[in-house]
C-alpha positions in Angstrom: -65.0 58.4 -43.8 -61.4 59.1 -42.9 -60.8 62.5 -41.3 -59.1 65.0 -43.6 -55.5 65.6 -42.6 -54.9 68.9 -40.9 -52.6 71.2 -42.9 -50.0 73.4 -41.1 -47.8 76.2 -42.2 -45.1 78.4 -40.6 -45.6 82.1 -40.7 -43.4 85.0 -39.5 -45.4 87.2 -37.1 -43.4 90.3 -38.1 -43.7 90.3 -41.9 -46.1 87.4 -42.7 -43.7 85.4 -44.8 -44.7 81.7 -45.2 -42.3 78.7 -44.8 -42.7 75.0 -45.3 -40.9 74.2 -42.0 -39.8 76.0 -38.9 -36.7 78.1 -38.9 -35.0 80.3 -36.2 -34.6 83.4 -38.3 -36.9 84.9 -41.0 -35.1 85.3 -44.2 -37.4 88.1 -45.4 -37.2 90.5 -42.5 -34.2 89.1 -40.5 -36.2 88.8 -37.2 -35.3 85.9 -34.8 -37.8 83.6 -33.1 -40.8 85.1 -34.9 -41.8 82.1 -37.0 -44.7 80.2 -35.5 -46.8 77.2 -36.6 -50.4 77.9 -37.7 -53.1 75.4 -38.7 -54.9 75.8 -41.9 -58.5 74.9 -42.4 -59.3 71.8 -44.4 -62.3 73.3 -46.1 -62.2 75.6 -49.1 -62.6 79.2 -47.9 -66.0 80.5 -48.8 -66.2 83.6 -50.9 -68.8 86.2 -50.2 -70.9 88.0 -52.8 -73.8 90.5 -52.6 -76.3 87.6 -52.8 -74.6 85.6 -50.0 -71.9 82.9 -49.7 -71.0 80.9 -52.7 -68.1 79.0 -54.1 -67.5 81.3 -57.1 -66.6 85.0 -56.9 -68.6 87.1 -59.3 -66.0 89.4 -61.0 -65.5 91.1 -64.4 -62.7 92.9 -66.2 -63.1 96.6 -66.7 -61.1 99.4 -68.3 -59.8 101.8 -65.6 -61.4 104.9 -67.4 -64.8 103.2 -67.2 -64.9 103.0 -63.5 -67.6 105.3 -62.1 -66.2 107.3 -59.2 -69.6 108.8 -58.4 -70.8 105.5 -57.0 -68.4 105.8 -54.0 -68.5 109.3 -52.7 -67.0 110.0 -49.3 -69.2 110.7 -46.3 -68.3 112.5 -43.2 -67.8 110.8 -39.9 -69.2 113.7 -37.9 -65.7 114.7 -36.6 -63.7 117.0 -38.8 -60.4 115.9 -37.1 -61.2 112.3 -37.9 -62.1 113.2 -41.5 -58.8 115.0 -41.9 -56.8 112.0 -40.8 -58.8 109.7 -43.1 -58.1 112.0 -46.1 -61.4 113.9 -46.2 -64.0 111.4 -45.0 -64.9 107.7 -45.0 -64.8 105.9 -48.3 -67.5 103.2 -48.8 -66.0 99.8 -49.1 -62.8 100.7 -47.2 -61.3 98.8 -44.4 -59.9 101.0 -41.6 -57.8 99.8 -38.6 -57.6 102.0 -35.5 -55.1 101.1 -32.8 -54.1 102.5 -29.5 -53.1 101.7 -26.0 -55.7 100.6 -23.4 -57.7 103.6 -22.2 -56.8 105.9 -25.1 -60.4 106.2 -26.1 -60.8 104.0 -29.2 -64.2 102.6 -28.3 -65.4 105.9 -27.0 -64.5 107.7 -30.3 -66.1 105.0 -32.4 -69.3 104.9 -30.3 -69.7 108.6 -30.6 -69.1 108.4 -34.4 -71.5 105.5 -34.9 -74.3 107.2 -32.9 -74.0 110.3 -35.1 -73.9 108.4 -38.3 -76.8 106.2 -37.4 -79.0 109.3 -37.5 -78.5 109.5 -41.3 -77.6 105.9 -42.4 -77.7 102.3 -41.4 -74.9 101.6 -38.9 -73.9 98.4 -37.1 -71.6 98.2 -34.1 -70.2 94.7 -33.4 -68.7 94.3 -29.9 -66.7 91.2 -29.0 -65.1 92.4 -25.8 -68.0 94.1 -24.0 -71.6 93.1 -23.4 -74.4 95.1 -24.9 -75.3 96.4 -21.5 -71.8 97.8 -21.0 -71.9 99.6 -24.3 -75.3 101.0 -23.5 -74.1 102.3 -20.1 -71.2 104.1 -21.8 -73.6 105.7 -24.3 -75.9 106.8 -21.6 -73.1 108.3 -19.6 -72.0 110.2 -22.7 -75.6 111.3 -23.5 -75.5 109.9 -27.0 -78.5 109.3 -29.3 -79.0 105.5 -29.2 -82.4 105.0 -30.8 -81.1 104.2 -34.3 -77.7 102.5 -33.8 -77.9 98.7 -34.3 -75.8 96.6 -31.9 -74.4 93.0 -32.1 -72.4 91.0 -29.6 -70.7 88.3 -31.6 -67.1 87.0 -32.3 -67.8 84.7 -35.2 -66.8 86.4 -38.5 -69.2 84.2 -40.6 -72.1 85.0 -38.3 -71.4 88.7 -38.4 -71.3 88.8 -42.2 -74.5 86.8 -42.5 -76.3 89.1 -40.2 -74.8 92.1 -41.9 -76.3 90.8 -45.2 -79.7 91.0 -43.6 -79.2 94.5 -42.0 -77.3 95.9 -45.0 -75.3 98.6 -43.0 -73.4 101.3 -44.8 -70.7 101.3 -42.0 -69.8 98.7 -39.5 -67.4 98.6 -36.5 -65.6 95.5 -35.3 -64.4 95.8 -31.7 -61.9 94.2 -31.8 -60.2 92.2 -34.5 -58.1 90.3 -31.9 -61.2 88.5 -30.5 -62.8 87.5 -33.8 -62.5 84.0 -35.1 -63.2 81.9 -38.2 -64.6 78.3 -37.9 -62.3 77.0 -40.6 -59.2 78.0 -38.6 -58.5 75.7 -35.7 -56.2 78.0 -33.7 -57.4 80.2 -30.8 -58.7 83.7 -31.3 -55.9 86.3 -31.3 -53.4 83.9 -32.9 -51.5 84.9 -36.0 -53.6 82.8 -38.3 -57.0 83.9 -36.8 -56.2 87.6 -36.9 -54.8 87.4 -40.4 -57.7 85.4 -41.9 -60.4 87.3 -40.0 -59.0 90.7 -41.2 -58.8 89.4 -44.8 -62.3 88.0 -44.6 -63.8 91.2 -43.4 -61.8 93.3 -45.9 -63.1 91.1 -48.7 -66.6 91.5 -47.5 -66.2 95.3 -47.3 -65.0 95.5 -50.9 -67.7 93.2 -52.4 -70.6 94.9 -50.6 -69.4 98.6 -50.4 -69.6 98.6 -46.6 -67.1 100.7 -44.7 -65.6 98.6 -41.9 -63.7 100.0 -39.0 -61.7 97.5 -37.0 -60.2 98.1 -33.6 -56.7 96.7 -33.0 -54.8 96.2 -29.8 -51.1 97.3 -29.4 -48.2 95.6 -27.8 -46.0 96.9 -25.0 -43.7 98.7 -27.5 -46.6 100.6 -29.0 -47.0 98.6 -32.3 -50.1 96.9 -33.5 -50.6 93.4 -32.1 -50.8 90.5 -34.6 -49.0 89.8 -37.9 -47.6 92.6 -40.0 -49.9 91.5 -42.9 -52.8 92.9 -40.9 -51.6 96.4 -41.8 -51.0 95.4 -45.4 -54.5 94.1 -46.1 -56.4 97.1 -44.8 -56.8 100.4 -46.6 -56.2 102.8 -43.7 -54.3 102.5 -40.4 -54.5 105.2 -37.7 -53.2 105.3 -34.2 -54.8 107.0 -31.2 -52.1 108.1 -28.8 -52.3 109.7 -25.4 -51.7 108.9 -21.7 -54.6 107.5 -19.8 -54.2 110.2 -17.2 -53.7 113.0 -19.7 -56.5 115.1 -21.3 -55.4 115.3 -24.9 -55.4 112.5 -27.5 -53.7 112.6 -30.9 -54.9 110.6 -33.9 -52.2 110.0 -36.5 -52.5 108.2 -39.8 -49.7 105.7 -40.5 -51.2 104.3 -43.8 -53.8 105.7 -46.1 -54.7 104.7 -49.6 -57.1 107.6 -49.9 -55.1 110.5 -48.5 -51.9 111.8 -47.0 -50.1 109.9 -44.2 -48.8 111.4 -41.0 -51.9 113.6 -40.8 -52.7 114.6 -37.2 -56.0 115.1 -35.5 -56.2 116.3 -31.9 -59.0 115.5 -29.4 -59.7 116.4 -25.8 -61.0 113.7 -23.4 -63.9 115.2 -21.3 -66.7 113.8 -19.2 -68.9 113.9 -22.3 -66.5 111.9 -24.4 -63.9 113.1 -27.0 -64.2 116.6 -28.2 -62.4 118.0 -31.2 -59.6 120.6 -30.8 -60.0 123.0 -33.7 -56.8 125.0 -33.0 -54.1 122.6 -31.7 -51.4 125.3 -31.8 -53.2 127.3 -29.1 -53.1 124.3 -26.8 -49.4 123.4 -27.3 -48.4 127.1 -26.9 -50.1 127.5 -23.5 -47.0 128.9 -21.8 -46.8 130.6 -18.5 -46.1 134.3 -17.9 -42.6 133.5 -16.9 -40.5 131.8 -19.5 -37.1 130.4 -18.6 -34.2 129.9 -20.8 -33.9 126.9 -23.1 -37.4 127.3 -24.6 -38.4 128.2 -28.2 -41.4 127.8 -30.4 -41.1 125.8 -33.7 -43.4 125.4 -36.6 -43.7 121.8 -37.8 -45.8 120.5 -40.7 -48.2 117.7 -39.9 -49.9 116.2 -42.9 -51.6 119.2 -44.6 -51.3 121.9 -42.0 -48.7 123.7 -39.9 -48.6 123.2 -36.1 -46.8 125.4 -33.6 -45.3 123.6 -30.6 -42.8 124.5 -27.9 -39.5 122.7 -27.5 -37.5 122.8 -24.3 -33.9 122.0 -23.5 -32.0 121.6 -20.3 -28.2 121.5 -20.2 -26.6 120.7 -16.8 -23.2 119.7 -15.6 -23.0 115.9 -15.6 -21.8 114.0 -12.5 -21.3 110.9 -14.6 -18.4 109.8 -16.7 -20.8 109.2 -19.6 -23.2 112.3 -19.8 -26.8 111.6 -20.5 -28.6 112.4 -23.7 -32.4 112.2 -23.3 -34.9 113.2 -26.0 -38.7 113.1 -25.4 -40.8 113.7 -28.5 -37.9 113.6 -30.9 -35.3 111.1 -32.1 -32.4 110.6 -29.7 -29.9 109.8 -32.5 -30.8 113.1 -34.2 -30.0 114.9 -30.9 -26.5 113.3 -30.7 -25.9 114.3 -34.4 -26.8 117.9 -33.7 -24.6 118.1 -30.7 -21.7 117.0 -32.7 -22.5 119.7 -35.4 -22.8 122.3 -32.7 -19.4 121.4 -31.3 -17.7 121.3 -34.7 -19.3 124.4 -36.3 -20.7 126.3 -33.3 -17.7 126.2 -31.0 -19.7 124.8 -28.0 -18.3 121.7 -26.3 -21.0 119.9 -24.3 -19.1 116.6 -23.8 -19.3 117.1 -20.0 -22.9 118.2 -19.9 -26.2 116.3 -19.5 -28.6 117.3 -22.3 -32.4 116.8 -21.9 -34.9 117.7 -24.7 -38.7 117.7 -24.4 -41.4 118.6 -26.9 -44.3 120.1 -24.9 -47.8 118.6 -25.2 -46.8 115.0 -26.0 -46.3 115.8 -29.7 -43.7 113.6 -31.5 -41.6 115.4 -34.1 -40.3 113.3 -37.0 -39.2 115.9 -39.5 -35.9 117.7 -39.7 -37.3 121.2 -39.6 -36.9 121.3 -35.8 -33.1 121.0 -36.0 -32.3 124.7 -35.8 -34.8 125.3 -33.0 -33.4 122.4 -31.1 -29.9 123.8 -31.3 -30.9 127.3 -30.2 -32.9 125.9 -27.2 -29.8 124.0 -26.2 -27.5 127.0 -26.5 -30.1 129.1 -24.6 -30.0 126.7 -21.7 -26.3 126.3 -21.7 -25.6 130.1 -21.8 -28.6 130.8 -19.5 -29.9 133.4 -21.9 -33.6 133.6 -22.5 -34.9 133.7 -26.1 -37.6 136.2 -27.1 -41.1 135.0 -26.5 -42.3 136.3 -29.9 -39.7 134.3 -31.8 -40.3 131.3 -34.0 -37.6 129.2 -35.6 -37.4 126.4 -38.1 -34.8 124.9 -40.5 -32.8 121.8 -41.1 -29.1 121.7 -40.0 -26.6 119.9 -42.3 -23.5 118.1 -41.1 -21.3 121.0 -42.4 -23.2 123.5 -40.3 -25.3 124.9 -43.1 -29.0 125.7 -42.7 -31.1 123.9 -45.3 -34.6 125.0 -46.4 -37.7 123.1 -45.5 -41.0 122.6 -47.4 -44.0 125.0 -47.0 -41.9 127.8 -45.5 -44.3 130.6 -46.4 -47.3 128.7 -44.9 -45.3 128.2 -41.6 -44.5 131.9 -41.3 -48.1 132.9 -42.0 -49.4 130.5 -39.4 -46.9 132.0 -36.8 -48.0 135.5 -37.7 -51.7 134.5 -37.0 -50.7 133.5 -33.4 -49.0 136.9 -32.7 -45.4 136.1 -33.3 -43.4 139.0 -34.7 -39.9 137.5 -35.3 -38.7 134.5 -37.2 -35.4 132.9 -37.9 -35.6 130.7 -41.0 -33.2 129.3 -43.7 -32.2 131.9 -46.2 -33.9 130.0 -49.0 -37.3 130.2 -47.1 -37.3 134.0 -46.9 -40.7 135.2 -48.3 -40.8 137.9 -50.9 -43.3 139.7 -48.8 -43.4 138.8 -45.1 -46.6 139.2 -43.2 -47.4 142.6 -41.8 -45.7 143.3 -38.5 -43.4 140.3 -38.7 -39.6 140.5 -39.0 -38.2 137.5 -40.8 -34.4 136.9 -40.9 -32.7 134.3 -43.0 -29.5 132.5 -42.0 -27.1 130.3 -43.9 -25.0 128.7 -41.1 -25.2 127.9 -37.5 -22.8 130.7 -36.7 -25.2 133.3 -38.2 -28.1 132.0 -36.2 -26.1 132.1 -33.0 -25.2 135.8 -33.7 -28.8 136.7 -34.2 -29.9 135.4 -30.8 
């Protein structure tokens, strides 16, 4: 019998667009040199049902109102911070992707979670990068209960699903998706086609069998998830675990969630006994010394569904270069340049010959515009060498014409600051509460000039 001809396709590694032939630039996302050749399996992909593998998918049409939501209640992971990021818990039949840099604690967090869940339900941990002895040594070091967690060392997706049919777990961890492979795909594990098809295969298995699957994903040197962009499209929830390997704290942030809010933030502390939850992150990020220099102010940002108090620092120094430096750590550098221009035009401060450095304490990254006003006041405080009050919190968006715009959830931000002992607040005039918290003085401003007069 003649051997079946091997089919090939050309796929963009950035957006997953398919092409019949190779091209230098992807017409969908505009990226250059991202189209690579992949080999397609000659066999018909096997569909998976509850009764096993078959060639036909058992499906039926239903009215949306007839779908019974009580059949898929969420269950807790054992970590309230992880449940918060996932939208309130783990949804049966969901596919979750957790990424992070090497040493961030992905495997440690999942091993702790699975050992706790195994006490109340069937749980399967699949490791493709480590041996069972290595995982057992880590669990012993962390003093975790290991008598009920089921382990499997395997990289074949078909074998994993066949064994899962026998064990029937409620939750399964795949560590990691980059080392998994399908027999029908001829390329090496970790390639675009293998990662894409393996993730789609596992996601299909999760949906058809109501098994929650958590997949571990590697990241590239720029911090993005390795593999094709379609990897993030096919899963239900994508979270990133960030933190320096030599630092103590780790932040878990949701970037995609079909079952809850995105940009939710969970904070963990790495200890000798594994990852521990941080119930009050604001207290950690506000651990300031007794002596506070100029250029420092506390802001209230909104992360997901809760306010968070963090300290922002600025340093303004005379530049020895013809082109002064603008460095922003924890916030967008383009936003810093924009605010400096507004400060020059509407605040009367020219910093064209000054180096400006901005840092958000604690490794938190600020993506919202509510930190604009606090950033400008910190810069002015450093430039004028005038210390801001320690009991002052600031938030507000700055417009290009120098006006201070309101931000969402203003009352909740003020109440959170009052709980931590702050007695003064400078906020947009539209965010002034009708009844401020007891013992707290809240002042509203309309322009940058009014804010500078207050401080």
